[in-house]
Every structure is written in structure tokens, then in C-alpha cells.
C-alpha positions in Angstrom: 164.2 -47.1 83.2 166.7 -47.8 81.1 170.8 -47.7 80.5 170.8 -44.0 79.0 167.7 -42.6 81.9 170.2 -44.1 84.5 173.3 -42.6 83.4 171.4 -39.0 82.8 170.0 -39.3 86.8 173.4 -40.2 87.8 175.0 -37.5 86.2 172.7 -35.7 87.6 173.2 -36.4 91.1 177.1 -36.0 90.2 177.1 -32.4 89.1 174.7 -32.0 92.3 176.7 -33.7 94.6 180.0 -31.7 92.9 177.8 -28.1 93.5 177.3 -29.1 97.4 181.4 -29.6 97.4 182.2 -26.3 96.0 180.1 -24.4 98.3 181.1 -26.1 101.1 184.4 -25.7 100.6 183.7 -21.9 99.7 185.9 -19.4 102.4 183.1 -17.1 103.4 183.6 -13.5 104.1 186.9 -12.1 106.3 185.9 -10.2 108.1 187.3 -6.8 108.7 189.6 -5.7 111.8 191.2 -2.9 113.8 194.0 -2.1 115.9 193.4 -1.3 119.0 194.8 0.2 122.1 194.4 -3.4 124.8 194.4 -0.1 128.0 191.6 2.0 126.6 189.8 -1.0 125.3 189.8 -2.5 128.6 189.1 1.0 130.5 185.4 0.6 128.7 182.6 -1.2 129.1 184.4 -3.7 127.2 187.0 -4.7 129.8 184.2 -5.6 131.9 182.3 -7.8 129.8 182.7 -11.4 130.2 183.7 -13.2 126.0 183.3 -16.3 125.6 187.2 -17.2 124.9 189.3 -19.2 122.5 192.9 -19.6 123.5 195.2 -21.1 120.5 199.1 -22.3 120.7 201.3 -22.9 117.8 203.2 -25.8 117.2 205.4 -27.4 114.6 209.3 -26.6 114.5 209.6 -24.2 117.1 210.1 -24.9 120.4 208.3 -22.5 122.4 204.2 -22.2 121.6 203.5 -18.9 120.9 199.4 -18.2 122.7 196.2 -16.0 121.0 193.0 -15.5 122.0 189.8 -15.2 119.9 186.6 -13.3 122.3 183.3 -12.7 121.0 180.3 -12.2 122.1 176.6 -14.7 122.5 175.4 -15.6 119.5 177.4 -16.8 117.3 179.5 -20.5 116.7 183.1 -20.9 115.8 184.4 -23.7 114.3 188.7 -24.3 114.2 190.7 -27.0 112.4 190.7 -28.2 115.9 193.5 -29.7 117.4 195.2 -30.0 120.4 196.5 -26.0 120.1 192.9 -24.6 120.2 191.2 -24.7 124.2 187.8 -23.2 124.8 187.6 -21.4 128.1 184.4 -20.2 129.0 183.7 -16.7 129.5 186.6 -14.1 130.4 187.0 -10.4 130.7 189.8 -9.6 128.9 192.4 -8.9 132.6 191.7 -12.8 133.0 192.9 -13.3 129.5 195.5 -11.7 130.0 196.5 -13.1 134.0 194.9 -16.5 131.6 198.6 -15.5 128.6 200.6 -14.6 132.1 199.9 -18.1 133.9 200.8 -19.9 130.6 204.0 -18.3 129.4 204.6 -18.6 133.4 204.1 -22.3 133.7 205.9 -23.0 130.1 209.0 -20.2 131.5 208.4 -19.1 128.8 209.0 -14.9 128.4 205.9 -12.9 128.3 205.2 -10.2 125.3 203.5 -7.4 123.8 199.8 -8.3 122.7 198.6 -7.3 120.0 194.6 -6.5 120.6 191.9 -6.2 117.8 188.2 -5.4 117.1 186.7 -7.7 115.2 183.6 -6.5 113.1 180.7 -8.0 111.2 177.6 -6.2 110.0 179.1 -2.8 111.5 179.6 -3.2 115.0 182.2 -5.3 117.0 181.1 -9.2 118.2 184.4 -9.4 119.2 188.1 -9.1 119.4 191.6 -11.3 118.8 194.6 -10.4 121.6 198.0 -12.1 120.2 201.3 -12.4 119.9 203.2 -10.1 117.3 204.5 -13.1 115.7 200.8 -15.0 115.4 197.7 -13.8 113.0 194.3 -14.6 114.1 191.5 -14.8 110.9 187.8 -15.0 111.1 185.4 -15.6 108.2 182.3 -15.2 108.4 181.3 -18.7 106.8 177.3 -18.9 108.0 175.9 -21.0 106.0 172.2 -19.0 103.8 169.3 -19.5 105.3 171.2 -19.8 108.8 170.9 -16.1 110.1 169.9 -16.4 113.0 172.8 -18.0 114.6 176.1 -17.0 112.4 179.2 -18.7 111.9 182.9 -18.4 112.6 185.8 -19.7 111.2 188.8 -18.7 113.6 192.0 -19.8 111.5 195.7 -18.6 112.7 199.0 -18.7 111.1 202.9 -19.1 113.0 204.7 -16.4 111.3 207.9 -17.4 112.5 210.5 -18.6 109.9 213.8 -20.2 109.7 214.6 -18.9 106.1 217.5 -17.3 106.8 216.2 -14.9 109.9 217.7 -16.6 112.2 216.0 -18.7 114.9 212.2 -17.6 115.0 212.6 -14.9 117.0 214.0 -12.2 115.5 217.4 -13.9 117.2 219.6 -14.1 114.3 222.2 -17.7 114.2 225.8 -15.9 115.0 227.4 -19.1 113.0 226.3 -18.4 110.0 
């Protein structure tokens, strides 16, 4: 194999690696959701069901952490960016999640807030729920690699919506010194 043939092979390999890298960066498909009345859901069939539970907590410039949960049925792999703010809690009912939230805010001496409950859909059915503080957005992406539909892969992302941009301390309390 001469130098020209070697360069062509290297070029083909480089293109293949670039295509695979771009495919790995593809965000996937954002799953649809619908906000629901938590009390009504808890009174129904889903209220007694045990879900796989993940708790997320914000971190950063705010002194007070805010919390959210993703509850999902068996048969899914859920990936996150990891970090100290992600905790897999095992199987919990929605009532147990409410008790966990109450315990976490009490331990940290925070004031509990009203949580927002959303159903998460995939393939026309409800696969789980997000239960989050109003100031925490949770997003779920279907990033299942093609050919692996038997075990769908979801990516959980979350975002702290509080800000310090001229609107107080991030809890909606304006700074009286301005």
C-alpha cells in the first residue's frame, strides 16, 4: 500500500469517525408531557404503583436547593449527566415521593413548595411522571440507539429557572436596596 492509498484509507476512517461522533451528539426526540392534577393521579391506579425514582437537586449560586423527581416504569434505561445532584431512590409510589420531598426540605430547613406533576408520554402511553418544584424544569429525551428498541434509553435533563438578573434573589423576592 502506497502513501496515496494510505491517505485515502485514513481519510475514510476520519470521515467515519466524524459521522459517528455527530450521531452520538444527536439530541434525540424530546418526549411529550401533560401537566396533571397530582391528587387525581394519586387516587387512581398510578397512585399505588411503584415506579423507579430519581431525585434531582439544583446546585450553584443559590443557597437554597430545589428538588424534582422522575418516576418511570420498568423497561427503560435512564441516563443523566450524573453529579452529586442525582440520586436513584429505588422503587417508590407517588405518596412515598411526597414523603421523601417533605423529609428532604425539613432536613435542609427549607420551606416546602407546591410541586408540579406531569405525565410523560412515549409511544402513545404514559411511561412515567416528573414531580418538580415550579422553578425547576425537567426534560426527557428518547435517545434510544437504532436497533435497540427492546430497551429504550431516556436522557433526563433539568434546569434551575431561578435567576439573579435584576429580579431579586431567585425566589421571587425583590432586593429592597435597588
